[in-house]
C-alpha beads as a LAMMPS data file, in Angstrom:
LAMMPS data file: protein, C-alpha beads

305 atoms
304 bonds

1 atom types
1 bond types

-500.0 500.0 xlo xhi
-500.0 500.0 ylo yhi
-500.0 500.0 zlo zhi

Masses

1 110.0

Atoms # bond

1 1 1 466.698 -462.701 314.076
2 1 1 468.447 -464.790 316.730
3 1 1 467.582 -464.654 320.421
4 1 1 470.927 -463.013 321.227
5 1 1 470.340 -460.304 318.605
6 1 1 466.916 -459.528 320.074
7 1 1 468.383 -459.271 323.582
8 1 1 471.047 -456.831 322.376
9 1 1 468.514 -454.711 320.485
10 1 1 466.325 -454.384 323.584
11 1 1 469.269 -453.732 325.909
12 1 1 470.784 -451.073 323.617
13 1 1 467.453 -449.212 323.172
14 1 1 467.206 -450.139 319.500
15 1 1 463.621 -451.155 320.263
16 1 1 461.530 -448.210 321.543
17 1 1 458.132 -448.335 323.240
18 1 1 457.066 -450.771 325.962
19 1 1 454.638 -452.712 323.740
20 1 1 457.284 -453.036 321.022
21 1 1 459.790 -454.319 323.573
22 1 1 457.227 -456.840 324.835
23 1 1 456.406 -457.968 321.299
24 1 1 460.053 -458.497 320.358
25 1 1 460.726 -460.335 323.618
26 1 1 457.763 -462.673 323.174
27 1 1 458.627 -463.393 319.539
28 1 1 462.174 -464.297 320.574
29 1 1 460.851 -467.298 322.540
30 1 1 460.147 -469.015 319.225
31 1 1 463.824 -468.560 318.385
32 1 1 464.814 -470.058 321.748
33 1 1 462.960 -473.251 320.863
34 1 1 464.530 -473.321 317.387
35 1 1 468.009 -472.817 318.840
36 1 1 467.525 -475.248 321.737
37 1 1 469.610 -478.440 321.629
38 1 1 467.481 -480.097 324.294
39 1 1 465.463 -483.148 323.291
40 1 1 463.138 -483.452 326.276
41 1 1 460.503 -481.331 328.022
42 1 1 462.588 -480.458 331.077
43 1 1 465.527 -479.323 328.933
44 1 1 463.400 -477.133 326.652
45 1 1 461.599 -475.578 329.615
46 1 1 464.948 -474.884 331.281
47 1 1 466.103 -473.093 328.105
48 1 1 462.884 -471.067 327.979
49 1 1 463.045 -470.014 331.636
50 1 1 466.713 -469.101 331.251
51 1 1 465.817 -466.967 328.217
52 1 1 462.986 -465.320 330.149
53 1 1 465.344 -464.380 332.968
54 1 1 467.837 -462.901 330.485
55 1 1 465.067 -460.812 328.908
56 1 1 463.899 -459.646 332.348
57 1 1 467.376 -458.210 332.976
58 1 1 467.615 -456.239 329.714
59 1 1 465.606 -453.238 330.911
60 1 1 464.527 -452.425 334.473
61 1 1 461.299 -450.513 333.788
62 1 1 459.488 -453.006 331.546
63 1 1 456.544 -454.682 333.339
64 1 1 454.720 -454.994 330.017
65 1 1 457.482 -457.283 328.752
66 1 1 457.510 -459.254 332.020
67 1 1 453.729 -459.730 331.945
68 1 1 453.759 -460.782 328.294
69 1 1 456.513 -463.340 328.917
70 1 1 454.794 -464.624 332.069
71 1 1 451.527 -465.033 330.177
72 1 1 453.193 -467.105 327.453
73 1 1 455.117 -469.211 329.956
74 1 1 452.421 -469.947 332.532
75 1 1 450.610 -473.301 332.397
76 1 1 452.990 -474.857 329.853
77 1 1 452.242 -478.373 331.071
78 1 1 452.692 -480.840 328.217
79 1 1 453.896 -484.424 327.777
80 1 1 456.146 -484.076 324.764
81 1 1 458.299 -481.415 323.027
82 1 1 456.076 -481.205 319.945
83 1 1 452.977 -480.331 322.001
84 1 1 454.992 -477.860 324.067
85 1 1 456.369 -476.121 320.989
86 1 1 452.941 -475.905 319.365
87 1 1 451.338 -474.524 322.539
88 1 1 454.039 -471.908 323.068
89 1 1 453.848 -470.704 319.457
90 1 1 450.062 -470.392 319.727
91 1 1 450.375 -468.334 322.921
92 1 1 452.991 -466.082 321.311
93 1 1 450.628 -465.451 318.387
94 1 1 447.779 -464.831 320.853
95 1 1 449.826 -462.168 322.638
96 1 1 450.725 -460.458 319.361
97 1 1 447.070 -460.378 318.310
98 1 1 446.131 -459.078 321.759
99 1 1 448.503 -456.108 321.547
100 1 1 447.254 -455.233 318.060
101 1 1 443.595 -455.423 319.106
102 1 1 444.146 -453.443 322.307
103 1 1 445.989 -450.669 320.511
104 1 1 442.976 -450.204 318.242
105 1 1 440.617 -450.102 321.233
106 1 1 442.781 -447.591 323.114
107 1 1 443.004 -445.408 319.995
108 1 1 439.211 -445.386 319.700
109 1 1 438.620 -444.614 323.386
110 1 1 441.372 -442.004 323.605
111 1 1 440.324 -440.213 320.417
112 1 1 436.951 -439.410 322.005
113 1 1 438.721 -437.033 324.389
114 1 1 439.961 -434.923 321.453
115 1 1 437.437 -432.395 320.152
116 1 1 437.427 -430.061 317.171
117 1 1 439.717 -427.156 317.970
118 1 1 441.525 -429.014 320.775
119 1 1 445.167 -428.416 321.641
120 1 1 446.757 -431.650 322.852
121 1 1 449.935 -431.538 324.935
122 1 1 452.203 -434.588 324.998
123 1 1 455.674 -435.432 326.238
124 1 1 458.368 -437.806 324.950
125 1 1 457.383 -440.473 322.393
126 1 1 454.521 -442.917 322.753
127 1 1 453.246 -445.160 319.969
128 1 1 449.932 -445.357 321.861
129 1 1 449.509 -441.579 321.849
130 1 1 450.351 -441.434 318.159
131 1 1 447.655 -444.009 317.404
132 1 1 445.130 -441.921 319.354
133 1 1 446.086 -438.786 317.407
134 1 1 445.941 -440.693 314.132
135 1 1 442.460 -442.020 314.959
136 1 1 441.189 -438.545 315.880
137 1 1 442.559 -437.196 312.597
138 1 1 440.913 -440.075 310.718
139 1 1 437.576 -439.070 312.254
140 1 1 437.930 -435.670 310.607
141 1 1 438.693 -433.712 313.767
142 1 1 440.782 -430.580 313.463
143 1 1 443.178 -430.068 316.334
144 1 1 446.822 -429.320 317.050
145 1 1 449.578 -430.781 319.171
146 1 1 452.103 -429.183 321.519
147 1 1 455.054 -431.365 322.415
148 1 1 458.393 -431.191 324.212
149 1 1 461.855 -432.007 322.907
150 1 1 462.492 -434.502 325.756
151 1 1 466.172 -434.186 326.513
152 1 1 468.719 -435.683 326.490
153 1 1 467.834 -438.085 323.650
154 1 1 465.208 -435.820 322.026
155 1 1 462.493 -438.463 321.632
156 1 1 460.085 -435.542 321.279
157 1 1 461.560 -434.785 317.871
158 1 1 460.497 -438.247 316.730
159 1 1 456.981 -437.481 317.959
160 1 1 456.904 -434.091 316.230
161 1 1 458.012 -435.621 312.919
162 1 1 455.420 -438.396 313.094
163 1 1 452.608 -436.013 314.072
164 1 1 453.540 -433.710 311.175
165 1 1 453.460 -436.690 308.783
166 1 1 449.870 -437.313 309.891
167 1 1 448.995 -433.819 308.717
168 1 1 448.358 -432.543 312.239
169 1 1 449.742 -429.083 313.124
170 1 1 452.426 -429.486 315.794
171 1 1 454.403 -426.925 317.796
172 1 1 457.647 -428.153 319.334
173 1 1 458.877 -426.678 322.629
174 1 1 462.083 -426.948 324.636
175 1 1 461.447 -428.829 327.883
176 1 1 461.774 -425.718 330.033
177 1 1 459.010 -423.995 328.042
178 1 1 456.413 -426.659 328.795
179 1 1 454.406 -424.216 330.933
180 1 1 453.763 -422.040 327.873
181 1 1 452.807 -425.122 325.857
182 1 1 450.418 -426.314 328.554
183 1 1 448.711 -422.983 329.226
184 1 1 447.227 -423.141 325.731
185 1 1 446.351 -426.853 325.888
186 1 1 442.956 -428.462 326.462
187 1 1 444.260 -431.820 327.617
188 1 1 447.511 -433.644 328.315
189 1 1 448.106 -437.160 327.002
190 1 1 451.103 -439.209 328.137
191 1 1 452.068 -442.837 327.835
192 1 1 453.102 -445.074 330.714
193 1 1 456.012 -447.450 331.091
194 1 1 454.664 -448.923 334.322
195 1 1 451.791 -448.634 336.798
196 1 1 452.176 -449.497 340.473
197 1 1 449.651 -451.057 342.828
198 1 1 449.137 -447.574 344.373
199 1 1 448.102 -446.252 340.961
200 1 1 451.302 -444.306 340.343
201 1 1 452.332 -443.899 336.709
202 1 1 455.973 -444.419 335.764
203 1 1 456.774 -442.378 332.685
204 1 1 459.499 -440.273 331.119
205 1 1 461.267 -437.826 333.396
206 1 1 459.375 -434.535 333.378
207 1 1 455.947 -436.188 333.315
208 1 1 455.044 -435.375 336.920
209 1 1 456.337 -431.819 336.600
210 1 1 454.118 -431.256 333.560
211 1 1 451.160 -432.983 335.242
212 1 1 451.522 -430.586 338.187
213 1 1 451.468 -427.623 335.796
214 1 1 448.438 -429.066 334.003
215 1 1 446.595 -429.456 337.310
216 1 1 447.405 -425.842 338.187
217 1 1 445.588 -424.744 335.022
218 1 1 442.752 -427.316 335.389
219 1 1 443.884 -429.223 332.320
220 1 1 442.890 -432.927 332.412
221 1 1 445.770 -435.413 332.371
222 1 1 445.293 -438.870 330.852
223 1 1 447.792 -441.723 330.904
224 1 1 447.219 -443.913 327.866
225 1 1 448.420 -447.472 328.194
226 1 1 447.864 -451.189 327.875
227 1 1 446.767 -452.761 331.175
228 1 1 449.754 -455.120 331.019
229 1 1 451.931 -452.172 332.061
230 1 1 450.778 -452.941 335.608
231 1 1 453.767 -454.007 337.711
232 1 1 452.660 -457.020 339.760
233 1 1 455.872 -456.916 341.808
234 1 1 454.700 -453.722 343.509
235 1 1 451.903 -455.738 345.166
236 1 1 454.544 -457.314 347.390
237 1 1 456.206 -454.066 348.412
238 1 1 458.874 -453.931 345.709
239 1 1 459.512 -450.483 344.301
240 1 1 459.402 -450.014 340.550
241 1 1 463.025 -449.421 339.625
242 1 1 463.635 -446.016 338.067
243 1 1 466.097 -446.443 335.235
244 1 1 469.155 -444.232 335.428
245 1 1 471.071 -443.562 332.237
246 1 1 474.689 -442.562 331.780
247 1 1 475.484 -438.939 332.559
248 1 1 477.434 -438.698 329.298
249 1 1 474.111 -438.568 327.450
250 1 1 473.689 -435.102 328.970
251 1 1 477.276 -433.852 329.207
252 1 1 480.066 -435.838 327.605
253 1 1 482.963 -434.212 329.460
254 1 1 481.792 -432.389 332.599
255 1 1 484.469 -430.628 334.645
256 1 1 485.937 -432.291 337.699
257 1 1 483.612 -432.114 340.696
258 1 1 480.410 -432.039 338.609
259 1 1 478.056 -435.006 338.976
260 1 1 475.454 -435.457 336.251
261 1 1 472.215 -437.218 337.206
262 1 1 470.286 -438.694 334.302
263 1 1 467.055 -440.277 335.498
264 1 1 465.119 -441.667 332.544
265 1 1 461.769 -441.978 334.343
266 1 1 459.810 -440.679 337.320
267 1 1 456.616 -441.477 339.232
268 1 1 453.464 -439.472 338.614
269 1 1 451.147 -439.285 341.620
270 1 1 447.667 -440.758 341.013
271 1 1 446.233 -437.513 342.412
272 1 1 447.483 -435.764 339.260
273 1 1 445.913 -438.266 336.846
274 1 1 442.386 -437.530 335.619
275 1 1 442.081 -441.022 334.192
276 1 1 443.943 -443.987 332.783
277 1 1 442.877 -444.819 329.238
278 1 1 443.355 -448.499 328.420
279 1 1 441.650 -451.332 326.554
280 1 1 439.516 -451.715 329.715
281 1 1 438.074 -448.190 329.382
282 1 1 438.795 -444.942 331.237
283 1 1 439.182 -445.208 334.995
284 1 1 440.615 -443.312 337.914
285 1 1 443.908 -444.971 338.964
286 1 1 442.508 -446.819 342.004
287 1 1 439.544 -448.161 339.986
288 1 1 441.905 -449.130 337.171
289 1 1 443.848 -451.403 339.545
290 1 1 440.603 -453.158 340.492
291 1 1 439.740 -453.653 336.808
292 1 1 443.152 -455.218 336.172
293 1 1 442.483 -457.729 338.959
294 1 1 439.066 -458.542 337.484
295 1 1 440.335 -459.007 333.929
296 1 1 443.789 -460.566 334.429
297 1 1 443.442 -463.075 337.267
298 1 1 446.388 -465.136 335.950
299 1 1 448.633 -462.127 336.591
300 1 1 448.179 -462.474 340.349
301 1 1 449.142 -466.140 340.697
302 1 1 451.978 -466.368 343.214
303 1 1 453.992 -468.915 341.220
304 1 1 454.729 -466.237 338.621
305 1 1 456.884 -464.244 341.047

Bonds

1 1 1 2
2 1 2 3
3 1 3 4
4 1 4 5
5 1 5 6
6 1 6 7
7 1 7 8
8 1 8 9
9 1 9 10
10 1 10 11
11 1 11 12
12 1 12 13
13 1 13 14
14 1 14 15
15 1 15 16
16 1 16 17
17 1 17 18
18 1 18 19
19 1 19 20
20 1 20 21
21 1 21 22
22 1 22 23
23 1 23 24
24 1 24 25
25 1 25 26
26 1 26 27
27 1 27 28
28 1 28 29
29 1 29 30
30 1 30 31
31 1 31 32
32 1 32 33
33 1 33 34
34 1 34 35
35 1 35 36
36 1 36 37
37 1 37 38
38 1 38 39
39 1 39 40
40 1 40 41
41 1 41 42
42 1 42 43
43 1 43 44
44 1 44 45
45 1 45 46
46 1 46 47
47 1 47 48
48 1 48 49
49 1 49 50
50 1 50 51
51 1 51 52
52 1 52 53
53 1 53 54
54 1 54 55
55 1 55 56
56 1 56 57
57 1 57 58
58 1 58 59
59 1 59 60
60 1 60 61
61 1 61 62
62 1 62 63
63 1 63 64
64 1 64 65
65 1 65 66
66 1 66 67
67 1 67 68
68 1 68 69
69 1 69 70
70 1 70 71
71 1 71 72
72 1 72 73
73 1 73 74
74 1 74 75
75 1 75 76
76 1 76 77
77 1 77 78
78 1 78 79
79 1 79 80
80 1 80 81
81 1 81 82
82 1 82 83
83 1 83 84
84 1 84 85
85 1 85 86
86 1 86 87
87 1 87 88
88 1 88 89
89 1 89 90
90 1 90 91
91 1 91 92
92 1 92 93
93 1 93 94
94 1 94 95
95 1 95 96
96 1 96 97
97 1 97 98
98 1 98 99
99 1 99 100
100 1 100 101
101 1 101 102
102 1 102 103
103 1 103 104
104 1 104 105
105 1 105 106
106 1 106 107
107 1 107 108
108 1 108 109
109 1 109 110
110 1 110 111
111 1 111 112
112 1 112 113
113 1 113 114
114 1 114 115
115 1 115 116
116 1 116 117
117 1 117 118
118 1 118 119
119 1 119 120
120 1 120 121
121 1 121 122
122 1 122 123
123 1 123 124
124 1 124 125
125 1 125 126
126 1 126 127
127 1 127 128
128 1 128 129
129 1 129 130
130 1 130 131
131 1 131 132
132 1 132 133
133 1 133 134
134 1 134 135
135 1 135 136
136 1 136 137
137 1 137 138
138 1 138 139
139 1 139 140
140 1 140 141
141 1 141 142
142 1 142 143
143 1 143 144
144 1 144 145
145 1 145 146
146 1 146 147
147 1 147 148
148 1 148 149
149 1 149 150
150 1 150 151
151 1 151 152
152 1 152 153
153 1 153 154
154 1 154 155
155 1 155 156
156 1 156 157
157 1 157 158
158 1 158 159
159 1 159 160
160 1 160 161
161 1 161 162
162 1 162 163
163 1 163 164
164 1 164 165
165 1 165 166
166 1 166 167
167 1 167 168
168 1 168 169
169 1 169 170
170 1 170 171
171 1 171 172
172 1 172 173
173 1 173 174
174 1 174 175
175 1 175 176
176 1 176 177
177 1 177 178
178 1 178 179
179 1 179 180
180 1 180 181
181 1 181 182
182 1 182 183
183 1 183 184
184 1 184 185
185 1 185 186
186 1 186 187
187 1 187 188
188 1 188 189
189 1 189 190
190 1 190 191
191 1 191 192
192 1 192 193
193 1 193 194
194 1 194 195
195 1 195 196
196 1 196 197
197 1 197 198
198 1 198 199
199 1 199 200
200 1 200 201
201 1 201 202
202 1 202 203
203 1 203 204
204 1 204 205
205 1 205 206
206 1 206 207
207 1 207 208
208 1 208 209
209 1 209 210
210 1 210 211
211 1 211 212
212 1 212 213
213 1 213 214
214 1 214 215
215 1 215 216
216 1 216 217
217 1 217 218
218 1 218 219
219 1 219 220
220 1 220 221
221 1 221 222
222 1 222 223
223 1 223 224
224 1 224 225
225 1 225 226
226 1 226 227
227 1 227 228
228 1 228 229
229 1 229 230
230 1 230 231
231 1 231 232
232 1 232 233
233 1 233 234
234 1 234 235
235 1 235 236
236 1 236 237
237 1 237 238
238 1 238 239
239 1 239 240
240 1 240 241
241 1 241 242
242 1 242 243
243 1 243 244
244 1 244 245
245 1 245 246
246 1 246 247
247 1 247 248
248 1 248 249
249 1 249 250
250 1 250 251
251 1 251 252
252 1 252 253
253 1 253 254
254 1 254 255
255 1 255 256
256 1 256 257
257 1 257 258
258 1 258 259
259 1 259 260
260 1 260 261
261 1 261 262
262 1 262 263
263 1 263 264
264 1 264 265
265 1 265 266
266 1 266 267
267 1 267 268
268 1 268 269
269 1 269 270
270 1 270 271
271 1 271 272
272 1 272 273
273 1 273 274
274 1 274 275
275 1 275 276
276 1 276 277
277 1 277 278
278 1 278 279
279 1 279 280
280 1 280 281
281 1 281 282
282 1 282 283
283 1 283 284
284 1 284 285
285 1 285 286
286 1 286 287
287 1 287 288
288 1 288 289
289 1 289 290
290 1 290 291
291 1 291 292
292 1 292 293
293 1 293 294
294 1 294 295
295 1 295 296
296 1 296 297
297 1 297 298
298 1 298 299
299 1 299 300
300 1 300 301
301 1 301 302
302 1 302 303
303 1 303 304
304 1 304 305
């Protein structure tokens, strides 16, 4: 697949899930080198940095992709194109192996929160959550899932289908009935598209509303995510951009005078999060940020910004 094709797939939401977006973006750097007509180090690096900037602009709420690309691109200091190409390809492969390993760790850690007889509530579609559910099922636990349709694109239907395929009982609710779904739940698991330096979780619209309901009923709320979802730009006061989608996704032909807002994501207050489950373990949001600093020092180098 060419670099341009990958860019279009990411931009047009053909690639779903933050880790999947990051993986496709990182893999596309190999194509950039193949397609590059430059013969020297400076020319190849210019092509790579140009490609990185194009990928950064494809989707606003994708810190996982930005961190993955920054990791591959940092410290590429080589004397000839052959060494540069070899080093970049090795770092791409390292990132791919890292995501695969971390997903297995998160699935193991997250599955320990699911007990026999549990009812798990989830919202939207998260490959990380599905891996946790799959791991719990593999361990022989009997539990069920409550999930929401997630308008306007109904990603919750994808979740419901995949959970059913795993042989796990699943009850599907309209978004407005989430309170009924949560009242019978033992825990709430959501993914995360981004995490800010204040410990706020950026996730699908509706996530904070459901977290507030869960807190009302003393139901623990866990955000399950790779630590590379941390948005380093928020350290410097930048706000995580909340992606707004076209109103036509909700109402194709609204009458004159009607404005349709279609926010794709929202911020979930750290006060509503029981813990963040990642490859680093389970931590309260403010402790999680400290663990990211301890385990990803390269992420905080100023030249990356």
